[in-house]
Backbone as CSV, one residue per row, in Angstrom:
resi,resn,N_x,N_y,N_z,CA_x,CA_y,CA_z,C_x,C_y,C_z
1,MET,-8.901,38.270,4.862,-8.182,39.036,3.863,-8.501,38.553,2.452
2,LEU,-8.488,37.258,2.237,-8.768,36.738,0.899,-10.234,36.891,0.518
3,ASP,-11.113,37.041,1.519,-12.533,37.193,1.209,-12.791,38.365,0.275
4,GLU,-12.047,39.447,0.433,-12.268,40.616,-0.421,-11.845,40.372,-1.867
5,LEU,-11.118,39.293,-2.117,-10.696,38.964,-3.477,-11.613,37.947,-4.154
6,LEU,-12.548,37.366,-3.406,-13.453,36.382,-3.993,-14.268,37.001,-5.119
7,GLU,-14.419,36.248,-6.197,-15.150,36.650,-7.403,-14.482,37.803,-8.152
8,GLN,-13.233,38.079,-7.830,-12.458,39.113,-8.518,-11.428,38.452,-9.426
9,LYS,-11.053,39.156,-10.498,-9.924,38.708,-11.314,-8.657,39.035,-10.547
10,VAL,-7.798,38.027,-10.391,-6.584,38.195,-9.598,-5.366,37.753,-10.389
11,VAL,-4.216,38.212,-9.922,-2.931,37.729,-10.422,-2.201,37.119,-9.230
12,ILE,-1.669,35.923,-9.433,-0.959,35.206,-8.376,0.471,34.963,-8.835
13,ASP,1.412,35.539,-8.114,2.831,35.289,-8.364,3.236,34.073,-7.544
14,LEU,3.897,33.139,-8.207,4.285,31.892,-7.556,5.792,31.812,-7.359
15,VAL,6.213,30.964,-6.439,7.632,30.741,-6.178,8.322,30.240,-7.441
16,SER,7.658,29.380,-8.148,8.187,28.809,-9.391,8.083,29.836,-10.522
17,PRO,8.601,29.520,-11.697,8.514,30.461,-12.823,7.131,30.438,-13.490
18,TYR,6.101,30.398,-12.675,4.727,30.445,-13.162,4.037,31.671,-12.595
19,VAL,3.058,32.155,-13.345,2.155,33.186,-12.863,0.755,32.712,-13.233
20,CYS,-0.209,32.993,-12.379,-1.571,32.533,-12.623,-2.524,33.717,-12.529
21,LEU,-3.376,33.835,-13.532,-4.380,34.887,-13.570,-5.744,34.242,-13.745
22,GLY,-6.755,34.788,-13.093,-8.101,34.245,-13.238,-9.012,34.787,-12.160
23,ARG,-10.229,34.257,-12.121,-11.219,34.688,-11.141,-11.154,33.754,-9.937
24,LEU,-10.855,34.332,-8.776,-10.773,33.557,-7.533,-12.187,33.226,-7.073
25,VAL,-12.501,31.938,-6.994,-13.857,31.540,-6.625,-13.943,30.867,-5.257
26,ARG,-12.815,30.341,-4.788,-12.850,29.621,-3.511,-11.437,29.423,-3.005
27,TYR,-11.320,29.231,-1.693,-10.018,28.898,-1.111,-10.230,28.137,0.187
28,ASP,-9.201,27.391,0.550,-9.167,26.748,1.858,-7.743,26.877,2.384
29,GLU,-7.403,26.118,3.408,-6.081,26.284,4.007,-4.944,25.829,3.097
30,HIS,-5.242,25.036,2.072,-4.191,24.497,1.207,-4.212,25.007,-0.232
31,PHE,-5.389,25.356,-0.744,-5.504,25.690,-2.163,-6.323,26.947,-2.408
32,LEU,-6.016,27.582,-3.544,-6.843,28.643,-4.107,-7.452,28.063,-5.379
33,GLU,-8.737,28.274,-5.597,-9.386,27.800,-6.820,-9.705,28.994,-7.712
34,LEU,-9.249,28.915,-8.954,-9.532,29.953,-9.936,-10.285,29.350,-11.107
35,LYS,-11.155,30.142,-11.693,-11.866,29.728,-12.906,-11.482,30.668,-14.036
36,ASN,-11.636,30.152,-15.264,-11.273,30.907,-16.466,-9.875,31.496,-16.297
37,ALA,-8.940,30.617,-16.026,-7.597,31.010,-15.602,-6.555,30.840,-16.699
38,ASP,-5.486,31.582,-16.528,-4.286,31.469,-17.357,-3.151,31.067,-16.424
39,LEU,-2.743,29.813,-16.498,-1.573,29.344,-15.757,-0.418,29.395,-16.741
40,HIS,0.457,30.370,-16.566,1.486,30.659,-17.567,2.877,30.310,-17.047
41,ASP,3.586,29.493,-17.814,4.972,29.131,-17.528,5.865,30.169,-18.205
42,LEU,6.531,30.974,-17.416,7.357,32.057,-17.961,8.570,31.550,-18.724
43,ARG,8.892,30.282,-18.575,9.997,29.709,-19.350,9.614,29.523,-20.814
44,ASP,8.317,29.591,-21.107,7.839,29.406,-22.481,7.913,30.674,-23.321
45,THR,8.213,31.805,-22.687,8.277,33.080,-23.408,9.541,33.828,-23.012
46,GLU,9.862,34.827,-23.782,11.035,35.645,-23.470,10.679,36.880,-22.657
47,THR,9.410,37.068,-22.361,8.967,38.242,-21.623,9.167,38.046,-20.115
48,THR,9.174,39.145,-19.386,9.278,39.083,-17.927,7.896,38.872,-17.321
49,ARG,7.875,38.506,-16.073,6.611,38.345,-15.342,5.814,39.651,-15.377
50,GLU,6.487,40.762,-15.114,5.814,42.051,-15.052,5.197,42.426,-16.396
51,LEU,5.933,42.207,-17.483,5.404,42.534,-18.807,4.248,41.619,-19.188
52,TYR,4.337,40.352,-18.838,3.255,39.422,-19.151,1.973,39.832,-18.428
53,VAL,2.095,40.173,-17.154,0.924,40.578,-16.377,0.368,41.895,-16.907
54,ALA,1.233,42.864,-17.199,0.777,44.149,-17.740,0.050,43.948,-19.066
55,ASP,0.550,43.060,-19.902,-0.106,42.757,-21.173,-1.480,42.128,-20.932
56,SER,-1.587,41.292,-19.929,-2.872,40.669,-19.605,-3.875,41.692,-19.090
57,VAL,-3.406,42.693,-18.371,-4.287,43.773,-17.932,-4.820,44.514,-19.155
58,ALA,-3.939,44.782,-20.106,-4.311,45.558,-21.294,-5.181,44.777,-22.275
59,THR,-4.897,43.484,-22.455,-5.579,42.722,-23.511,-6.540,41.664,-22.989
60,GLY,-6.538,41.425,-21.692,-7.417,40.412,-21.112,-6.663,39.130,-20.790
61,ILE,-7.249,38.350,-19.908,-6.654,37.080,-19.494,-6.753,36.081,-20.639
62,LYS,-5.640,35.447,-20.942,-5.583,34.449,-22.012,-5.887,33.075,-21.407
63,ARG,-7.146,32.774,-21.276,-7.606,31.573,-20.576,-7.070,30.298,-21.221
64,ASN,-6.451,29.453,-20.400,-6.048,28.124,-20.860,-6.502,27.027,-19.887
65,ARG,-7.261,27.427,-18.882,-7.826,26.479,-17.923,-9.235,26.943,-17.554
66,LYS,-10.203,26.033,-17.588,-11.536,26.371,-17.087,-11.503,26.500,-15.573
67,ARG,-10.649,25.660,-14.962,-10.562,25.611,-13.499,-9.167,25.152,-13.125
68,VAL,-8.590,25.798,-12.120,-7.262,25.408,-11.664,-7.179,25.607,-10.149
69,PHE,-6.439,24.710,-9.499,-6.169,24.823,-8.070,-4.697,25.161,-7.897
70,VAL,-4.431,26.186,-7.112,-3.060,26.628,-6.861,-2.747,26.356,-5.397
71,ARG,-1.631,25.700,-5.155,-1.218,25.391,-3.781,-0.790,26.686,-3.083
72,ARG,-1.401,26.994,-1.962,-1.119,28.242,-1.242,0.329,28.328,-0.789
73,SER,0.961,27.209,-0.515,2.356,27.232,-0.068,3.296,27.703,-1.179
74,GLU,2.833,27.716,-2.425,3.643,28.164,-3.565,3.442,29.639,-3.892
75,VAL,2.504,30.290,-3.205,2.145,31.675,-3.524,3.103,32.655,-2.860
76,VAL,3.607,33.581,-3.669,4.424,34.679,-3.157,3.536,35.885,-2.893
77,ALA,2.622,36.169,-3.839,1.748,37.336,-3.715,0.480,37.108,-4.520
78,ILE,-0.597,37.760,-4.071,-1.860,37.744,-4.803,-2.461,39.138,-4.729
79,SER,-2.981,39.606,-5.852,-3.634,40.914,-5.872,-4.702,40.935,-6.948
80,LYS,-5.596,41.908,-6.848,-6.590,42.098,-7.897,-5.866,42.472,-9.176
81,LEU,-6.347,41.964,-10.276,-5.744,42.302,-11.563,-5.836,43.804,-11.808
82,GLU,-6.926,44.415,-11.374,-7.102,45.855,-11.575,-6.131,46.691,-10.740
83,ASP,-5.497,46.096,-9.746,-4.527,46.819,-8.915,-3.120,46.818,-9.499
84,VAL,-2.923,46.103,-10.599,-1.613,46.078,-11.254,-1.386,47.426,-11.926
85,VAL,-0.228,48.026,-11.666,0.107,49.308,-12.285,1.254,49.117,-13.264
86,ASP,1.217,49.896,-14.311,2.243,49.822,-15.347,2.859,51.205,-15.487
87,GLU,3.817,51.484,-14.631,4.450,52.816,-14.637,5.936,52.704,-14.816
């Protein structure tokens, strides 16, 4: 299932108040590896998760990490960034 997301820009919703956007380059049983990623702490802004992601679709990923590993046990959902709808 995750193979179809490799080398794609993805959005990862986490259990914590973080959201991660970037290009999925690799994964194993414990971690997802993203490059050119935005690991965003939603406590740092007044916007909602949905608005932050929609803004990133419209304006591009605001990269703050060249490379980041996300623990799979913390993931609620993952999807292609292009699959995000703003309706």
